[in-house]
Structures are given as C-alpha cells and as structure tokens.
MOPAC internal coordinates of N, CA, C and O (Angstrom, degrees):
PM7 1SCF
backbone

  N    0.0000 0     0.00 0     0.00 0    0    0    0
  C    1.4518 1     0.00 0     0.00 0    1    0    0
  C    1.5302 1   108.50 1     0.00 0    2    1    0
  O    1.2310 1   120.12 1   -44.75 1    3    2    1
  N    1.2987 1   117.38 1   135.25 1    3    2    1
  C    1.4511 1   120.92 1  -179.06 1    5    3    2
  C    1.5199 1   110.56 1   -73.66 1    6    5    3
  O    1.2310 1   120.93 1   -32.11 1    7    6    5
  N    1.3275 1   115.83 1   147.89 1    7    6    5
  C    1.4670 1   120.03 1  -178.04 1    9    7    6
  C    1.5286 1   112.11 1   -63.30 1   10    9    7
  O    1.2310 1   119.82 1   147.58 1   11   10    9
  N    1.3394 1   117.95 1   -32.42 1   11   10    9
  C    1.4660 1   119.09 1   179.27 1   13   11   10
  C    1.5338 1   110.97 1   -67.04 1   14   13   11
  O    1.2310 1   120.25 1   145.04 1   15   14   13
  N    1.3331 1   117.13 1   -34.96 1   15   14   13
  C    1.4603 1   120.57 1   177.48 1   17   15   14
  C    1.5251 1   110.63 1   -70.08 1   18   17   15
  O    1.2310 1   120.18 1   141.92 1   19   18   17
  N    1.3085 1   117.26 1   -38.08 1   19   18   17
  C    1.4641 1   121.44 1   177.23 1   21   19   18
  C    1.5266 1   109.58 1   -60.23 1   22   21   19
  O    1.2310 1   120.49 1   137.17 1   23   22   21
  N    1.3288 1   116.67 1   -42.83 1   23   22   21
  C    1.4615 1   121.22 1   177.70 1   25   23   22
  C    1.5201 1   112.14 1   -61.34 1   26   25   23
  O    1.2310 1   120.33 1   141.54 1   27   26   25
  N    1.3255 1   116.98 1   -38.46 1   27   26   25
  C    1.4659 1   120.73 1   178.87 1   29   27   26
  C    1.5240 1   111.49 1   -68.33 1   30   29   27
  O    1.2310 1   120.18 1   141.36 1   31   30   29
  N    1.3191 1   117.26 1   -38.64 1   31   30   29
  C    1.4639 1   121.14 1   177.46 1   33   31   30
  C    1.5224 1   109.41 1   -64.45 1   34   33   31
  O    1.2310 1   119.78 1   137.68 1   35   34   33
  N    1.3204 1   118.03 1   -42.32 1   35   34   33
  C    1.4584 1   121.83 1   178.27 1   37   35   34
  C    1.5332 1   110.83 1   -62.99 1   38   37   35
  O    1.2310 1   120.43 1   137.67 1   39   38   37
  N    1.3238 1   116.78 1   -42.33 1   39   38   37
  C    1.4638 1   120.05 1   179.12 1   41   39   38
  C    1.5267 1   110.69 1   -66.41 1   42   41   39
  O    1.2310 1   119.92 1   142.14 1   43   42   41
  N    1.3279 1   117.77 1   -37.86 1   43   42   41
  C    1.4628 1   121.22 1   177.50 1   45   43   42
  C    1.5273 1   110.73 1   -61.52 1   46   45   43
  O    1.2310 1   120.14 1   138.01 1   47   46   45
  N    1.3244 1   117.33 1   -41.99 1   47   46   45
  C    1.4599 1   121.13 1   177.67 1   49   47   46
  C    1.5209 1   110.63 1   -62.83 1   50   49   47
  O    1.2310 1   120.39 1   138.40 1   51   50   49
  N    1.3239 1   116.85 1   -41.60 1   51   50   49
  C    1.4651 1   121.56 1   178.10 1   53   51   50
  C    1.5281 1   109.97 1   -61.65 1   54   53   51
  O    1.2310 1   120.02 1   130.83 1   55   54   53
  N    1.3313 1   117.57 1   -49.17 1   55   54   53
  C    1.4617 1   121.73 1  -179.61 1   57   55   54
  C    1.5265 1   111.74 1   -60.77 1   58   57   55
  O    1.2310 1   120.46 1   141.75 1   59   58   57
  N    1.3192 1   116.73 1   -38.25 1   59   58   57
  C    1.4635 1   120.85 1  -179.48 1   61   59   58
  C    1.5289 1   111.43 1   -64.43 1   62   61   59
  O    1.2310 1   120.23 1   154.40 1   63   62   61
  N    1.3204 1   117.16 1   -25.60 1   63   62   61
  C    1.4613 1   121.79 1   178.14 1   65   63   62
  C    1.5247 1   112.18 1   -89.32 1   66   65   63
  O    1.2310 1   119.86 1   177.84 1   67   66   65
  N    1.3202 1   117.87 1    -2.16 1   67   66   65
  C    1.4657 1   122.54 1  -178.46 1   69   67   66
  C    1.5331 1   110.06 1  -127.58 1   70   69   67
  O    1.2310 1   120.12 1  -113.07 1   71   70   69
  N    1.3561 1   117.38 1    66.93 1   71   70   69
  C    1.4623 1   119.92 1  -175.29 1   73   71   70
  C    1.5233 1   113.76 1   -62.53 1   74   73   71
  O    1.2310 1   119.83 1   161.45 1   75   74   73
  N    1.3254 1   117.93 1   -18.55 1   75   74   73
  C    1.4681 1   120.31 1   178.34 1   77   75   74
  C    1.5280 1   112.44 1   -64.58 1   78   77   75
  O    1.2310 1   120.00 1   166.76 1   79   78   77
  N    1.3208 1   117.61 1   -13.24 1   79   78   77
  C    1.4707 1   121.64 1   176.06 1   81   79   78
  C    1.5301 1   112.09 1   -73.96 1   82   81   79
  O    1.2310 1   120.77 1   162.67 1   83   82   81
  N    1.3364 1   116.13 1   -17.33 1   83   82   81
  C    1.4624 1   121.53 1  -173.45 1   85   83   82
  C    1.5249 1   109.21 1  -109.13 1   86   85   83
  O    1.2310 1   120.54 1   -46.94 1   87   86   85
  N    1.3230 1   116.58 1   133.06 1   87   86   85
  C    1.4585 1   120.74 1   173.64 1   89   87   86
  C    1.5225 1   108.54 1  -132.83 1   90   89   87
  O    1.2310 1   121.30 1   -58.90 1   91   90   89
  N    1.3241 1   115.11 1   121.10 1   91   90   89
  C    1.4565 1   120.18 1   177.88 1   93   91   90
  C    1.5228 1   109.65 1   -72.50 1   94   93   91
  O    1.2310 1   120.80 1   -45.37 1   95   94   93
  N    1.3132 1   116.08 1   134.63 1   95   94   93
  C    1.4543 1   122.60 1   173.66 1   97   95   94
  C    1.5271 1   109.20 1   -98.18 1   98   97   95
  O    1.2310 1   121.15 1   137.51 1   99   98   97
  N    1.3215 1   115.40 1   -42.49 1   99   98   97
  C    1.4627 1   122.31 1   179.23 1  101   99   98
  C    1.5251 1   108.89 1  -142.96 1  102  101   99
  O    1.2310 1   121.71 1   -34.06 1  103  102  101
  N    1.3164 1   114.34 1   145.94 1  103  102  101
  C    1.4546 1   119.44 1   174.76 1  105  103  102
  C    1.5307 1   107.71 1  -156.31 1  106  105  103
  O    1.2310 1   120.49 1   -34.73 1  107  106  105
  N    1.3092 1   116.66 1   145.27 1  107  106  105
  C    1.4644 1   122.00 1   174.52 1  109  107  106
  C    1.5192 1   106.86 1  -134.69 1  110  109  107
  O    1.2310 1   120.99 1   -52.35 1  111  110  109
  N    1.3277 1   115.71 1   127.65 1  111  110  109
  C    1.4584 1   119.97 1  -179.79 1  113  111  110
  C    1.5186 1   109.96 1  -132.67 1  114  113  111
  O    1.2310 1   121.55 1   -23.85 1  115  114  113
  N    1.3079 1   114.65 1   156.15 1  115  114  113
  C    1.4620 1   122.41 1   173.61 1  117  115  114
  C    1.5195 1   105.58 1  -104.45 1  118  117  115
  O    1.2310 1   120.35 1   -60.20 1  119  118  117
  N    1.3012 1   116.93 1   119.80 1  119  118  117
  C    1.4623 1   123.27 1  -174.43 1  121  119  118
  C    1.5286 1   108.97 1  -107.68 1  122  121  119
  O    1.2310 1   120.10 1   -56.15 1  123  122  121
  N    1.3214 1   117.40 1   123.85 1  123  122  121
  C    1.4611 1   122.17 1   177.49 1  125  123  122
  C    1.5173 1   108.42 1   -92.46 1  126  125  123
  O    1.2310 1   120.96 1   -85.65 1  127  126  125
  N    1.3228 1   115.77 1    94.35 1  127  126  125
  C    1.4579 1   121.58 1  -179.52 1  129  127  126
  C    1.5132 1   111.76 1   -83.99 1  130  129  127
  O    1.2310 1   120.94 1    -6.48 1  131  130  129
  N    1.3233 1   115.81 1   173.52 1  131  130  129
  C    1.4634 1   120.85 1   179.71 1  133  131  130
  C    1.5252 1   112.04 1   -69.80 1  134  133  131
  O    1.2310 1   120.34 1   151.67 1  135  134  133
  N    1.3437 1   116.96 1   -28.33 1  135  134  133
  C    1.4648 1   120.93 1  -177.27 1  137  135  134
  C    1.5168 1   112.95 1  -108.29 1  138  137  135
  O    1.2310 1   120.29 1  -166.92 1  139  138  137
  N    1.3059 1   117.05 1    13.08 1  139  138  137
  C    1.4561 1   120.54 1  -179.92 1  141  139  138
  C    1.5176 1   110.98 1   142.11 1  142  141  139
  O    1.2310 1   121.36 1    -6.04 1  143  142  141
  N    1.3010 1   115.00 1   173.96 1  143  142  141
  C    1.4587 1   121.21 1  -179.79 1  145  143  142
  C    1.5234 1   109.94 1   -94.37 1  146  145  143
  O    1.2310 1   120.97 1   -32.31 1  147  146  145
  N    1.3315 1   115.74 1   147.69 1  147  146  145
  C    1.4581 1   121.38 1  -177.93 1  149  147  146
  C    1.5153 1   109.60 1  -139.38 1  150  149  147
  O    1.2310 1   120.99 1   -30.91 1  151  150  149
  N    1.3092 1   115.72 1   149.09 1  151  150  149
  C    1.4620 1   121.40 1   173.20 1  153  151  150
  C    1.5195 1   107.98 1  -100.25 1  154  153  151
  O    1.2310 1   120.99 1   -51.43 1  155  154  153
  N    1.3258 1   115.71 1   128.57 1  155  154  153
  C    1.4586 1   121.79 1  -179.41 1  157  155  154
  C    1.5233 1   107.96 1  -120.26 1  158  157  155
  O    1.2310 1   121.25 1   -45.48 1  159  158  157
  N    1.3292 1   115.22 1   134.52 1  159  158  157
  C    1.4591 1   119.94 1   177.56 1  161  159  158
  C    1.5232 1   110.24 1  -126.33 1  162  161  159
  O    1.2310 1   121.53 1   -26.72 1  163  162  161
  N    1.3044 1   114.67 1   153.28 1  163  162  161
  C    1.4628 1   123.20 1   172.44 1  165  163  162
  C    1.5193 1   105.25 1  -132.77 1  166  165  163
  O    1.2310 1   120.65 1   -56.60 1  167  166  165
  N    1.3216 1   116.36 1   123.40 1  167  166  165
  C    1.4576 1   120.54 1  -177.40 1  169  167  166
  C    1.5241 1   109.50 1  -140.28 1  170  169  167
  O    1.2310 1   120.71 1   -69.78 1  171  170  169
  N    1.3106 1   116.26 1   110.22 1  171  170  169
  C    1.4608 1   123.51 1   176.72 1  173  171  170
  C    1.5358 1   112.17 1    51.67 1  174  173  171
  O    1.2310 1   120.57 1  -134.59 1  175  174  173
  N    1.3302 1   116.51 1    45.41 1  175  174  173
  C    1.4580 1   121.16 1   176.19 1  177  175  174
  C    1.5201 1   115.37 1    91.32 1  178  177  175
  O    1.2310 1   119.84 1  -179.77 1  179  178  177
  N    1.3241 1   117.92 1     0.23 1  179  178  177
  C    1.4595 1   121.33 1  -177.78 1  181  179  178
  C    1.5266 1   110.47 1  -116.12 1  182  181  179
  O    1.2310 1   121.00 1   -53.29 1  183  182  181
  N    1.3235 1   115.70 1   126.71 1  183  182  181
  C    1.4518 1   122.47 1   177.78 1  185  183  182
  C    1.5222 1   110.43 1   -92.88 1  186  185  183
  O    1.2310 1   120.57 1   -26.80 1  187  186  185
  N    1.3259 1   116.52 1   153.20 1  187  186  185
  C    1.4537 1   122.30 1   172.25 1  189  187  186
  C    1.5281 1   107.71 1  -149.79 1  190  189  187
  O    1.2310 1   120.64 1   -34.38 1  191  190  189
  N    1.3249 1   116.38 1   145.62 1  191  190  189
  C    1.4670 1   121.51 1   178.04 1  193  191  190
  C    1.5099 1   108.32 1  -143.66 1  194  193  191
  O    1.2310 1   120.63 1   -31.60 1  195  194  193
  N    1.3139 1   116.41 1   148.40 1  195  194  193
  C    1.4643 1   121.54 1  -178.83 1  197  195  194
  C    1.5346 1   113.42 1   -84.94 1  198  197  195
  O    1.2310 1   119.80 1  -178.51 1  199  198  197
  N    1.3290 1   118.00 1     1.49 1  199  198  197
  C    1.4690 1   119.34 1  -179.74 1  201  199  198
  C    1.5318 1   110.87 1   -75.86 1  202  201  199
  O    1.2310 1   121.15 1   -21.35 1  203  202  201
  N    1.3195 1   115.40 1   158.65 1  203  202  201
  C    1.4646 1   121.26 1  -177.77 1  205  203  202
  C    1.5313 1   112.05 1   -66.80 1  206  205  203
  O    1.2310 1   119.89 1   143.34 1  207  206  205
  N    1.3251 1   117.82 1   -36.66 1  207  206  205
  C    1.4655 1   120.54 1  -178.27 1  209  207  206
  C    1.5271 1   110.46 1   -62.85 1  210  209  207
  O    1.2310 1   120.30 1   137.35 1  211  210  209
  N    1.3223 1   117.04 1   -42.65 1  211  210  209
  C    1.4617 1   120.00 1   179.89 1  213  211  210
  C    1.5236 1   111.04 1   -61.74 1  214  213  211
  O    1.2310 1   120.21 1   142.49 1  215  214  213
  N    1.3188 1   117.20 1   -37.51 1  215  214  213
  C    1.4709 1   121.09 1  -179.44 1  217  215  214
  C    1.5257 1   111.66 1   -58.86 1  218  217  215
  O    1.2310 1   120.32 1   146.42 1  219  218  217
  N    1.3179 1   116.99 1   -33.58 1  219  218  217
  C    1.4608 1   120.49 1  -178.71 1  221  219  218
  C    1.5088 1   115.34 1   -91.92 1  222  221  219
  O    1.2310 1   120.61 1   151.00 1  223  222  221
  N    1.3457 1   116.45 1   -29.00 1  223  222  221
  C    1.4622 1   120.54 1  -172.63 1  225  223  222
  C    1.5269 1   114.27 1  -113.19 1  226  225  223
  O    1.2310 1   120.05 1   160.29 1  227  226  225
  N    1.3248 1   117.51 1   -19.71 1  227  226  225
  C    1.4653 1   119.96 1  -177.74 1  229  227  226
  C    1.5170 1   113.63 1    76.59 1  230  229  227
  O    1.2310 1   120.99 1  -166.75 1  231  230  229
  N    1.3291 1   115.71 1    13.25 1  231  230  229
  C    1.4645 1   123.41 1   178.65 1  233  231  230
  C    1.5316 1   105.86 1  -158.43 1  234  233  231
  O    1.2310 1   119.72 1   -28.40 1  235  234  233
  N    1.3113 1   118.15 1   151.60 1  235  234  233
  C    1.4675 1   120.17 1   178.80 1  237  235  234
  C    1.5282 1   109.86 1  -157.39 1  238  237  235
  O    1.2310 1   121.14 1    -5.76 1  239  238  237
  N    1.3251 1   115.42 1   174.24 1  239  238  237
  C    1.4631 1   119.74 1  -179.00 1  241  239  238
  C    1.5241 1   111.82 1   -63.94 1  242  241  239
  O    1.2310 1   120.05 1   151.15 1  243  242  241
  N    1.3200 1   117.51 1   -28.85 1  243  242  241
  C    1.4665 1   120.67 1  -179.05 1  245  243  242
  C    1.5353 1   110.94 1   -70.80 1  246  245  243
  O    1.2310 1   120.58 1   134.30 1  247  246  245
  N    1.3325 1   116.49 1   -45.70 1  247  246  245
  C    1.4726 1   119.04 1   178.78 1  249  247  246
  C    1.5280 1   110.87 1   -69.82 1  250  249  247
  O    1.2310 1   120.42 1   143.11 1  251  250  249
  N    1.3395 1   116.80 1   -36.89 1  251  250  249
  C    1.4643 1   119.47 1   178.46 1  253  251  250
  C    1.5238 1   111.13 1   -65.88 1  254  253  251
  O    1.2310 1   120.22 1   140.82 1  255  254  253
  N    1.3327 1   117.19 1   -39.18 1  255  254  253
  C    1.4690 1   120.48 1   178.82 1  257  255  254
  C    1.5282 1   110.53 1   -64.66 1  258  257  255
  O    1.2310 1   120.54 1   135.09 1  259  258  257
  N    1.3181 1   116.58 1   -44.91 1  259  258  257
  C    1.4656 1   119.52 1   179.93 1  261  259  258
  C    1.5227 1   111.38 1   -65.34 1  262  261  259
  O    1.2310 1   120.30 1   142.64 1  263  262  261
  N    1.3088 1   117.03 1   -37.36 1  263  262  261
  C    1.4614 1   120.09 1   177.18 1  265  263  262
  C    1.5273 1   110.77 1   -62.13 1  266  265  263
  O    1.2310 1   120.64 1   141.04 1  267  266  265
  N    1.3320 1   116.37 1   -38.96 1  267  266  265
  C    1.4732 1   120.44 1   177.25 1  269  267  266
  C    1.5315 1   111.06 1   -67.15 1  270  269  267
  O    1.2310 1   120.72 1   137.32 1  271  270  269
  N    1.3244 1   116.23 1   -42.68 1  271  270  269
  C    1.4612 1   120.70 1  -179.36 1  273  271  270
  C    1.5246 1   110.89 1   -63.84 1  274  273  271
  O    1.2310 1   120.40 1   135.18 1  275  274  273
  N    1.3273 1   116.84 1   -44.82 1  275  274  273
  C    1.4669 1   121.55 1  -176.00 1  277  275  274
  C    1.5216 1   112.76 1   -79.37 1  278  277  275
  O    1.2310 1   120.23 1   158.30 1  279  278  277
  N    1.3270 1   117.17 1   -21.70 1  279  278  277
  C    1.4625 1   121.57 1   174.70 1  281  279  278
  C    1.5161 1   114.22 1    51.48 1  282  281  279
  O    1.2310 1   121.10 1    53.49 1  283  282  281
  N    1.3242 1   115.50 1  -126.51 1  283  282  281
  C    1.4681 1   121.38 1  -175.77 1  285  283  282
  C    1.5216 1   112.92 1   -68.06 1  286  285  283
  O    1.2310 1   119.91 1   170.57 1  287  286  285
  N    1.3261 1   117.78 1    -9.43 1  287  286  285
  C    1.4617 1   120.34 1  -178.52 1  289  287  286
  C    1.5273 1   111.90 1   -79.70 1  290  289  287
  O    1.2310 1   120.30 1   172.84 1  291  290  289
  N    1.3471 1   117.03 1    -7.16 1  291  290  289
  C    1.4639 1   121.67 1   174.32 1  293  291  290
  C    1.5257 1   106.22 1  -109.42 1  294  293  291
  O    1.2310 1   120.09 1   -73.21 1  295  294  293
  N    1.3344 1   117.44 1   106.79 1  295  294  293
  C    1.4675 1   120.24 1  -171.69 1  297  295  294
  C    1.5250 1   115.11 1   -67.50 1  298  297  295
  O    1.2310 1   119.04 1   150.88 1  299  298  297
  N    1.3201 1   119.43 1   -29.12 1  299  298  297
  C    1.4598 1   122.12 1  -177.68 1  301  299  298
  C    1.5129 1   109.16 1  -108.78 1  302  301  299
  O    1.2310 1   120.50 1   -59.24 1  303  302  301
  N    1.3187 1   116.65 1   120.76 1  303  302  301
  C    1.4624 1   120.85 1  -179.91 1  305  303  302
  C    1.5216 1   110.02 1   -91.24 1  306  305  303
  O    1.2310 1   121.00 1   -31.98 1  307  306  305
  N    1.3311 1   115.68 1   148.02 1  307  306  305
  C    1.4548 1   121.69 1   177.98 1  309  307  306
  C    1.5223 1   110.02 1   -71.39 1  310  309  307
  O    1.2310 1   120.84 1   -29.20 1  311  310  309
  N    1.3061 1   116.00 1   150.80 1  311  310  309
  C    1.4543 1   120.08 1   172.32 1  313  311  310
  C    1.5223 1   107.72 1  -109.78 1  314  313  311
  O    1.2310 1   121.16 1   -38.96 1  315  314  313
  N    1.3111 1   115.39 1   141.04 1  315  314  313
  C    1.4561 1   120.40 1  -179.42 1  317  315  314
  C    1.5249 1   110.02 1   -75.88 1  318  317  315
  O    1.2310 1   120.14 1   -44.18 1  319  318  317
  N    1.3295 1   117.34 1   135.82 1  319  318  317
  C    1.4636 1   120.09 1   172.51 1  321  319  318
  C    1.5262 1   109.44 1   -61.70 1  322  321  319
  O    1.2310 1   120.26 1   -18.71 1  323  322  321
  N    1.3042 1   117.11 1   161.29 1  323  322  321
  C    1.4635 1   122.03 1  -175.10 1  325  323  322
  C    1.5269 1   112.99 1   -50.94 1  326  325  323
  O    1.2310 1   119.96 1   137.64 1  327  326  325
  N    1.3084 1   117.68 1   -42.36 1  327  326  325
  C    1.4574 1   121.11 1  -178.10 1  329  327  326
  C    1.5187 1   114.47 1   -70.51 1  330  329  327
  O    1.2310 1   119.99 1   166.55 1  331  330  329
  N    1.3192 1   117.63 1   -13.45 1  331  330  329
  C    1.4654 1   120.85 1  -177.73 1  333  331  330
  C    1.5246 1   113.20 1  -116.03 1  334  333  331
  O    1.2310 1   119.65 1  -173.65 1  335  334  333
  N    1.3238 1   118.26 1     6.35 1  335  334  333
  C    1.4651 1   121.24 1  -173.61 1  337  335  334
  C    1.5227 1   113.37 1   -57.49 1  338  337  335
  O    1.2310 1   120.09 1   143.99 1  339  338  337
  N    1.3034 1   117.43 1   -36.01 1  339  338  337
  C    1.4618 1   120.33 1  -176.25 1  341  339  338
  C    1.5233 1   112.73 1   -97.83 1  342  341  339
  O    1.2310 1   120.38 1  -175.53 1  343  342  341
  N    1.3170 1   116.87 1     4.47 1  343  342  341
  C    1.4620 1   120.47 1  -176.00 1  345  343  342
  C    1.5216 1   112.57 1   -62.31 1  346  345  343
  O    1.2310 1   120.06 1   132.05 1  347  346  345
  N    1.3141 1   117.50 1   -47.95 1  347  346  345
  C    1.4661 1   119.62 1  -177.25 1  349  347  346
  C    1.5225 1   111.10 1   -66.12 1  350  349  347
  O    1.2310 1   119.82 1   143.02 1  351  350  349
  N    1.3211 1   117.96 1   -36.98 1  351  350  349
  C    1.4535 1   121.47 1   177.93 1  353  351  350
  C    1.5218 1   109.48 1   -63.88 1  354  353  351
  O    1.2310 1   120.54 1   137.47 1  355  354  353
  N    1.3171 1   116.58 1   -42.53 1  355  354  353
  C    1.4677 1   120.55 1  -179.65 1  357  355  354
  C    1.5206 1   111.08 1   -64.92 1  358  357  355
  O    1.2310 1   120.38 1   138.21 1  359  358  357
  N    1.3245 1   116.88 1   -41.79 1  359  358  357
  C    1.4699 1   121.25 1   179.19 1  361  359  358
  C    1.5245 1   109.57 1   -65.08 1  362  361  359
  O    1.2310 1   120.08 1   136.77 1  363  362  361
  N    1.3220 1   117.45 1   -43.23 1  363  362  361
  C    1.4604 1   121.07 1   178.97 1  365  363  362
  C    1.5241 1   111.56 1   -62.56 1  366  365  363
  O    1.2310 1   120.64 1   149.41 1  367  366  365
  N    1.3269 1   116.37 1   -30.59 1  367  366  365
  C    1.4735 1   120.81 1   179.85 1  369  367  366
  C    1.5217 1   111.66 1   -82.42 1  370  369  367
  O    1.2310 1   120.05 1   176.58 1  371  370  369
  N    1.3254 1   117.52 1    -3.42 1  371  370  369
  C    1.4552 1   120.62 1   175.95 1  373  371  370
  C    1.5122 1   114.78 1    96.86 1  374  373  371
  O    1.2310 1   120.17 1  -163.31 1  375  374  373
  N    1.3210 1   117.28 1    16.69 1  375  374  373
  C    1.4641 1   119.72 1   178.86 1  377  375  374
  C    1.5222 1   110.49 1   -65.28 1  378  377  375
  O    1.2310 1   120.75 1   -36.08 1  379  378  377
  N    1.3038 1   116.18 1   143.92 1  379  378  377
  C    1.4690 1   121.30 1   177.38 1  381  379  378
  C    1.5094 1   109.51 1   -76.67 1  382  381  379
  O    1.2310 1   121.53 1   -30.18 1  383  382  381
  N    1.3176 1   114.67 1   149.82 1  383  382  381
  C    1.4644 1   120.73 1   179.38 1  385  383  382
  C    1.5031 1   110.63 1   -83.11 1  386  385  383
  O    1.2310 1   120.10 1   180.00 1  387  386  385

C-alpha cells in the first residue's frame, strides 16, 4: 500500500470521528415507514415529507428521525409546532404513545 493512500485512510478515519465538519445542504431519501413509504427532502434548512402528518404540521416522525440520525451535520434544527412542543419531553419521561 502506498504511503499517500495510508495517509488518506487515516484522514478519513479522523473525519468520520468529527461529524461537525460536515453540513448537509441538500438531501433526498426514501423512507420506509410503518404505514407506507415516503420521500423526505432537506434543502437549505427546510424539510419536506410526503406523509400526511407533515402536510398538516410541517414536521413528522420521518423528518425528526433523520434530524436525529444526521445530528450536527444538519445546521438548522426543526422547531416543534405549538401542539407538539412538549411531545419530546413527554416521550423522554416515558409517556406512552
């Protein structure tokens, strides 16, 4: 193995441990939900999903899951609509769905 390739592998490992170096500008994914498949997009800080819940609330379990997965790599975080503001706190406290 060439030494320059070894250096690139080492740098890749370093970058993989520092996700804050990466910020998604756009992403499109196909999400296999429990009630059907949905297309989710993120474009310059704005989420969109083809599910019915997102159409009414502007946020859904699919976008929230992707935001959790991508973590610091998504620079703009979603805000919960008024009716859902306490939802995450309740779930964290062990509330039943």
